[in-house]
N, C-alpha and C positions, 0 to 999 in steps of 0.2 A: 460591510463588503457586499457589493452587488453580485448578481449571478455570473456575469462575464468574468469578473476578477476571480471569483471562486473556481470557475471552470478552468481558467488558465493556471491557477495555482495547483489544482488537482492534476492537470496534464503535466506540469513541471515535476510534481512529485512522482508521477508514473514514470517519467523519463529517468529520474534519479534512481528509482527502484530497478528499472530495466538495465541501466548501466551497472549498478552495484551487483545485481544478480546475473552476472554475465553468463552463468552456466545455462541459462534459458530452460530451466526445468519447470517453467510456468508461463502462462499467458496473462498479460496485463491489459485490462479494459477499463477505460474511464467512462463512467456513466454520468448522469446529471448531477448527482451529489456524492459519488463515491469513486474510489479506485478499487477495482476488483482484481484479485490475484487468484488465478485458477491453477492449481498444482497439477502437473502432468502425472505424477505418481502419488495419488492421495493416500496418506496414512497419518496417524497421529504424530509419529516421530518426525516425519517430513514437515508437517504443519508447524510444530514447535520450532524446528530449525529455521523455517522461513519467517516466523513471527520474530524470532531473535534477530535475524538479519535485517528485517524491516525496521525494527526499533533502533538498531545501530545506525541505520541510514540517517536518522534524524540528528545524530550528533555531528554529521558531516555536511548538513545543509542548513539553510536559513530558517526553516520552519521548526516550530516547537512541537514536540510529540504530545504535549498536554493539550494542544488545540485539536487533536485528532482522537478518534475512537477506533481501535483496531479490534475487530471481531471476526467471526466466521463460523463455520460448521465443524471446526476442530479436525477436519480431515483435508478436504480438497479445495476449499474456498475461503479466502481471506478478504475481508471487507474493511476498507479504510475510509472513514467518514470524517469530514471536517465538522467540528463542533464549536470552534472558536467564533469570535465575533467578526 
């Protein structure tokens, strides 16, 4: 997968996340290699809630969660990186 295809895929993923998380308790930013989700009210419970919601998104879209790494600082920042081929 070339850089442009990867970036388009990450932008599509960000759009899906934004639609699914309609409550807008976060900001979503696509960078060169990642989708970054910044929580408005950072805390550990909120972080876990959003991680669960993001993982559920993958069951509704064409991308496989196993091709992505979901990580963060366990409070206010979730990082979704593409690790597939």
